[in-house]
C-alpha positions in Angstrom: 36.7 -49.9 24.5 33.3 -51.2 23.3 31.8 -54.0 21.3 29.3 -52.5 18.9 26.3 -54.1 17.3 24.8 -52.2 14.3 21.3 -53.2 13.3 21.1 -51.7 9.8 17.6 -52.9 8.7 16.7 -53.4 5.9 13.5 -51.3 6.1 10.2 -53.1 6.1 11.6 -56.1 8.0 10.1 -55.5 11.4 12.6 -52.8 12.3 10.1 -50.5 14.0 8.9 -53.4 16.2 12.5 -54.4 17.1 13.3 -50.8 17.9 10.3 -50.4 20.2 11.2 -53.7 21.9 14.7 -52.4 22.6 13.5 -48.9 23.7 10.9 -50.3 26.0 13.4 -52.7 27.6 16.5 -50.7 28.3 16.8 -51.9 31.9 16.9 -55.5 30.8 19.5 -54.7 28.2 21.6 -52.9 30.8 21.5 -56.1 32.8 23.3 -57.8 29.9 25.9 -54.9 29.8 24.2 -53.5 26.7 23.5 -49.8 26.1 20.7 -49.0 23.7 21.3 -45.2 23.7 18.8 -42.4 23.8 20.9 -39.7 22.2 20.3 -40.9 18.6 16.6 -41.4 19.2 14.2 -42.9 21.7 13.5 -45.9 19.5 14.9 -45.6 16.0 18.4 -44.0 16.0 17.6 -41.5 13.3 20.2 -39.0 14.5 23.0 -41.5 14.0 22.1 -41.7 10.3 22.0 -37.9 10.1 25.3 -37.6 12.0 27.3 -39.7 9.4 25.6 -38.2 6.3 27.8 -35.6 4.4 26.3 -32.2 5.3 25.6 -31.3 1.7 23.4 -34.4 1.3 21.2 -33.8 4.3 18.6 -31.8 2.4 17.7 -34.9 0.4 16.6 -36.6 3.6 13.1 -36.2 5.0 14.4 -36.9 8.5 16.6 -33.8 8.3 13.6 -31.6 7.5 12.2 -32.6 10.9 15.3 -31.5 12.8 15.2 -28.0 14.2 18.7 -26.9 13.1 20.1 -24.8 10.4 23.8 -25.8 11.0 24.4 -29.4 9.9 28.0 -29.4 11.1 27.2 -28.2 14.5 24.3 -30.6 14.8 26.5 -33.6 13.8 29.2 -32.6 16.2 26.6 -32.3 19.0 25.1 -35.8 18.3 28.6 -37.3 18.2 29.7 -35.7 21.5 26.5 -36.5 23.3 26.5 -40.1 22.1 30.0 -40.6 23.3 29.2 -39.0 26.6 26.2 -41.3 27.1 28.4 -44.3 26.3 31.0 -43.2 28.9 28.5 -42.5 31.6 26.7 -45.8 31.0 29.8 -47.8 31.8 28.6 -50.5 29.5 30.9 -52.6 27.4 28.4 -53.2 24.6 26.6 -50.6 22.4 23.6 -51.5 20.3 22.3 -49.1 17.7 19.4 -49.6 15.2 18.5 -47.5 12.2 17.3 -49.1 8.9 18.5 -46.1 6.8 22.0 -47.3 7.5 21.6 -50.2 5.1 21.3 -47.9 2.1 23.9 -45.3 3.2 26.4 -44.2 0.5 30.1 -44.8 0.7 31.0 -41.4 2.1 28.5 -41.9 4.9 29.9 -45.3 5.6 33.4 -44.0 5.7 32.2 -41.4 8.3 30.7 -44.2 10.3 33.9 -46.2 10.2 35.9 -43.2 11.4 33.4 -42.7 14.3 33.7 -46.3 15.3 37.5 -46.3 15.1 37.5 -44.0 18.1 36.1 -46.5 20.6 35.0 -49.8 19.1 36.8 -53.0 20.0 34.7 -55.0 17.5 31.7 -54.4 15.2 28.9 -56.8 14.4 26.4 -55.9 11.7 22.9 -57.5 11.8 20.8 -57.2 8.7 17.5 -58.7 7.7 16.7 -59.4 4.1 13.2 -59.9 2.6 12.1 -61.4 -0.7 12.5 -58.6 -3.2 9.0 -59.0 -4.6 7.4 -59.0 -1.2 9.6 -56.1 0.0 8.8 -54.0 -3.1 5.0 -54.1 -2.3 5.6 -53.0 1.2 8.2 -50.5 0.3 6.0 -48.9 -2.3 3.4 -48.2 0.4 6.1 -46.6 2.5 7.2 -44.4 -0.4 3.6 -43.3 -1.0 3.4 -42.3 2.6 6.4 -40.0 2.1 5.4 -38.5 -1.2 6.1 -40.8 -4.2 3.9 -40.0 -7.2 4.8 -43.0 -9.4 2.3 -45.8 -10.1 3.4 -49.1 -8.7 4.2 -50.5 -12.2 6.5 -47.5 -12.8 8.2 -48.0 -9.4 8.8 -51.7 -10.1 10.5 -50.9 -13.4 13.0 -48.5 -11.8 16.6 -49.3 -11.2 16.4 -50.9 -7.7 19.8 -52.5 -7.6 21.0 -50.1 -4.8 18.4 -51.8 -2.5 17.9 -55.2 -4.0 21.3 -56.4 -5.1 21.9 -57.7 -1.6 25.3 -59.2 -2.3 26.7 -55.9 -3.7 25.3 -53.9 -0.8 26.7 -56.2 1.8 30.0 -56.2 0.0 30.1 -52.4 0.2 29.4 -52.6 4.0 32.2 -55.1 4.5 34.7 -53.2 2.4 34.1 -49.8 3.9 32.9 -50.4 7.4 35.0 -53.5 7.9 32.7 -55.3 10.2 34.3 -58.1 12.2 31.1 -60.1 11.7 28.0 -59.8 9.5 24.9 -61.6 10.6 22.5 -62.0 7.7 18.9 -63.2 8.6 16.1 -63.9 6.1 13.0 -62.1 7.0 10.7 -65.1 7.1 8.8 -66.4 10.1 9.7 -69.9 9.1 13.4 -69.1 9.4 13.3 -67.1 12.7 14.9 -68.7 15.8 12.0 -70.2 17.8 9.6 -68.7 15.3 10.0 -65.3 16.9 11.5 -62.2 15.2 12.4 -60.8 18.6 14.2 -63.9 19.7 15.9 -64.1 16.3 17.2 -60.6 16.6 18.4 -61.0 20.2 20.3 -64.2 19.3 21.7 -62.5 16.2 22.9 -59.6 18.2 24.5 -61.8 20.8 22.2 -60.8 23.6 21.4 -63.6 26.0 17.8 -62.7 26.9 14.6 -64.7 26.5 12.3 -62.5 24.4 9.2 -63.8 26.1 10.4 -62.2 29.4 10.6 -58.7 27.9 7.9 -56.0 28.0 5.9 -56.7 24.8 5.4 -54.4 21.9 1.9 -53.4 20.7 1.6 -54.4 17.1 -0.3 -52.0 14.8 -1.6 -52.4 11.2 0.5 -50.2 8.9 -1.0 -51.4 5.6 -3.3 -49.4 3.5 -5.7 -51.0 1.0 -5.2 -50.3 -2.8 -7.8 -47.5 -2.9 -6.2 -45.6 0.0 -2.7 -46.0 -1.6 -4.1 -44.4 -4.8 -5.8 -41.6 -2.7 -2.4 -40.7 -1.1 -0.7 -40.8 -4.5 -3.3 -38.3 -5.8 -2.8 -36.1 -2.8 1.0 -36.3 -3.2 0.6 -35.2 -6.9 -1.6 -32.3 -5.8 1.0 -31.1 -3.3 3.8 -31.4 -5.8 1.9 -29.8 -8.7 0.0 -27.1 -6.9 1.7 -26.6 -3.5 5.4 -26.7 -4.4 6.1 -29.8 -2.3 9.1 -32.0 -3.1 8.7 -35.6 -4.2 9.7 -38.0 -1.4 9.6 -35.3 1.3 5.9 -35.1 2.1 4.8 -36.0 5.5 1.5 -37.9 5.4 1.6 -39.0 9.0 -1.3 -36.7 10.1 -3.5 -38.6 7.7 -2.4 -42.1 8.3 -4.0 -42.8 11.7 -7.4 -42.0 10.2 -6.8 -44.0 7.0 -5.5 -47.1 8.9 -8.8 -47.3 10.7 -10.8 -47.3 7.4 -8.5 -49.6 5.4 -10.6 -52.7 4.6 -10.0 -53.7 1.0 -7.3 -55.8 -0.6 -3.8 -54.4 -0.7 -2.1 -53.4 -3.9 -0.1 -56.0 -5.7 1.5 -56.6 -9.1 0.7 -59.3 -11.7 2.5 -62.6 -11.1 4.6 -62.3 -14.3 5.9 -58.9 -13.1 6.9 -60.4 -9.8 8.5 -63.3 -11.4 10.6 -61.1 -13.6 11.6 -59.0 -10.6 12.8 -62.1 -8.7 14.7 -63.4 -11.7 16.8 -60.2 -11.7 18.1 -61.1 -8.2 18.4 -64.9 -8.5 22.2 -64.9 -8.7 22.8 -62.3 -6.0 20.5 -64.0 -3.6 22.3 -67.3 -4.2 25.6 -65.6 -3.5 24.3 -64.3 -0.2 22.9 -67.7 0.8 26.2 -69.4 0.1 28.6 -66.7 1.4 26.7 -65.6 4.5 24.5 -68.6 5.5 26.7 -71.4 4.3 23.9 -72.8 2.1 25.4 -74.8 -0.8 22.1 -74.9 -2.6 22.0 -71.1 -2.8 18.5 -70.8 -1.5 18.0 -67.6 0.5 14.2 -67.5 0.8 11.8 -70.3 1.4 8.4 -68.5 1.1 6.5 -68.1 -2.1 5.6 -64.7 -3.7 2.8 -62.8 -2.2 -0.3 -62.6 -4.4 -3.2 -63.7 -2.1 -5.5 -60.9 -0.8 -4.1 -58.4 -3.2 -5.4 -56.6 -6.3 -3.5 -55.3 -9.3 -6.1 -52.5 -9.8 -4.6 -49.2 -8.7 -7.6 -46.9 -8.9 -9.5 -44.2 -7.0 -13.0 -43.5 -8.2 -13.3 -39.7 -8.4 -16.9 -40.1 -7.1 -15.5 -41.2 -3.8 -13.6 -38.0 -3.3 -16.3 -36.1 -1.3 -16.2 -38.9 1.3 -12.4 -38.6 1.7 -12.5 -34.8 1.7 -14.8 -34.9 4.7 -13.0 -37.8 6.4 -9.6 -36.1 6.1 -10.8 -32.5 6.6 -9.3 -31.3 3.4 -9.8 -27.6 2.8 -12.6 -26.7 0.3 -10.3 -24.5 -1.8 -8.2 -27.6 -2.7 -11.0 -29.8 -3.8 -11.2 -28.8 -7.4 -7.4 -29.2 -8.0 -7.4 -32.6 -6.3 -10.5 -33.7 -8.3 -8.9 -32.7 -11.6 -5.8 -34.9 -10.8 -8.0 -37.8 -9.7 -10.0 -37.7 -12.9 -6.9 -37.5 -15.0 -5.3 -40.4 -13.1 -8.5 -42.5 -13.3 -8.3 -42.3 -17.1 -4.8 -43.8 -16.9 -5.8 -46.7 -14.7 
């Protein structure tokens, strides 16, 4: 039997860095009787999320479109069997898995996860990081643009975001369906990290007795795009959806990002202070409940940092005159230029 730690995110809370730290330091983890398995993924355990997702829902997931399989049931059975085999062969008493998509999994997927864990888990600890909703939204919007969102940020901010940002309700679902023996909630703020280190904070939260400073370090990369480049990607997403038959939310902009990251120099995209204030007001009570119930804070204060407004701009605009520069930079085929330009001009009028 095995003690299991599930790191479920949320997304945009340093999860990729944590996963790379764990993947790069498997020998040190083995020394603590911990298996960070390879079967679900080298770093992020994407295949675990796909394994528990109902087969008829996999087509909605961009991660599934990158899997070379046309038989969801066979794929899920293979992942399950190989993961259990890796656990048996490792002879480790603790299993640590990490996948930020687990946080937002629906109830059917969570029931599948519980069924899977019932076969071998002695105990289950859930580790989750929560970020100020206004700060998270700005970062999450960038991520959605990278995978095909076509909404402007104002439209995105006005959507129903309760599934992600009602932290108390989401954690309640996890506790009810998965039935974790322990849920460790950590605010994603450097001032609240153990020893001021995200890595040490995570290791301590997961119950792993390792000094993070002794581990092989992770190279940090800049994953933020400035406001102009965010709007450029949104225009390209619209072009692919309107003219190339792409599906919103399932566009892979990764081939463009490496080039764009090296040219990103302007302010990042933000929202007016009054919009951010209204956003946080929506979650005041649920945040207070999490602070009281999971962190034992009688004052109900979950986050200490202020809203992010410095070094940002509220102008989401791409000057159509700049398109020739980007066409050349990104090697966009000439036969697509006119269609992209028409969208850019249309959207510039809306800005």
